[in-house]
N, C-alpha and C positions, 0 to 999 in steps of 0.2 A: 289133801295130801296126794302127792303124785307117787304112784307105785309102779312096779314093773308091768302090771296089767293095764295101766292107763297111759303109759308112755310109748306104746307100740301099736302099730296098725298094719295089718296085712290084708290088702283088699285088691280085687281086680277092678280096675277102673272101667266102668261102663256107664252109659247114660243113666240106667236105673240106679246103680250104686252111687253115682255122683249126686243124683237128686235125693235119694233116700238116706245116704250116709255121710256125705261130705259138705254139700252146699249150705246147710244150716249152721255149720260150725263158725262161731264168732271169733273175731280177732281178740287178742288178750294182751294185757300189760299190767305193770305195777302202777297202782294209783299214785304212788310217790313221784312217778315220772311224768304225769299228765301235764302239770304246769310248765315244765321245761319244754316238753314237746310242743305245746301250744304256743309258747313264746317263739319257737322256730317255725311256726306255721304248719305244724303237723298235728294230726289227730283233733282237728278243730271241731268235728262233729261227734267225737267220742263221748259216750255216756254209758252208764250201766244198763241202759235200755238196748244198746246195740253192740256192746263189747263186754268182755269178761274183765272185771277189775280184781286184781290180786294184791294182797299184802304179803308180808314175809311168810305167813302161815296158812292162809286160807283164801277161798273165793269170797269176794265181798258182795256179789250179786245176791239179793234176797232169795231169788228163785233157784239159785245154784246153777249147775251146769245142765245143758240140754242132753249131753251124753257123758258117761263117766270118763270118757277119753276125748272130750271135746277139744282140748288143747292140741293133741296130736292130730286130730282130724283137721283142725285149722292149718296146721303145718303142712298136711297133705294137700289141702286146698291151695295153699301158697305154692307148693312144689309143682302142682299141675299147671298153674298159671305161668310159673317161671320156666318150665320146660316147654311150654307151648310157644315161647318166643322163637323156636325153630321154624315155626310156620307149618309144622306137620304134626300129625298125631304120631305118638311114639309107640312102637311095638317093642316091648322089652321090660326089663325090671329096673326098679329104682330103689336103692337101699341108701338110707341116710342116717347119720348120727349127728345130732345138734346142728341140723342144717338151717339155713335161712336164705333170704333172697340173694345175698352176696355170694354165698357158696354155690347156690344153684346156678347163678349167672356164670361163675367161673367154670362150673361143670359144662354148661352148654357151650361156652366159648371154646373150651379145650376139645370137646367132642366134635363140634362143627369144623374146627380147624384141622382135625386129624381125619382126613377122608378115608383112611383105612379102617376107622372104627365104626363106620356105619354104612348102610346102603339104603337107597331109596327104592321102595317097592310100591307097585300100584295095588289098589284094592283088589283088582282081578287076580293078580299074582298071589296076594295074601290069602284069598279065598281058596286057592289051589291047595289041597290038603298036604301035598309033599312040601311045598314052599312054607306053609304055616308051621308044619311039624318041624322043619329044619330050623326056622327062626326061634320057635318057642322051646326047642329041646336043648338049647345051649346051657351048659352048667352055670349055676349061679355065680361062680367065681369069674365067669367071663361076661357077666351081664352088661357091663359098660362097653367092653370090646365088641360084643356081638349085637349091640343095639341097632335096631332097624327102624326106619321111619316110613310112613306111607302117606299118600295124599289122595 
């Protein structure tokens, strides 16, 4: 069962958190869809050994989930990859509701096409306390407008 506690994740993305909290989250899908996906050449290596199989009511993997919120952790893993298509690490906040690859792609295209919505800062500038505080102190409502990238 998916509850409010298992469909949310608030995490600071760092190397340590990525390794310990995100990287092991498996992809997931409904078992009823596997045959159709494989006919389309997708999910050819999918099995209950490397993915989470779902039916209408439960997780079908005998061992269950690795984390009680593994599904949202995998969505986070997807979002990290999708946002990295910018070619830069992002300093900012990401809030999503029912996101997926297509929505994340639209977000990145819109953001990158609106040069007033972001600024490129160097690691040296970001390490400067006043620059970092300025970037990170933006209100949550402005998180997409104030998104900064660094390389």
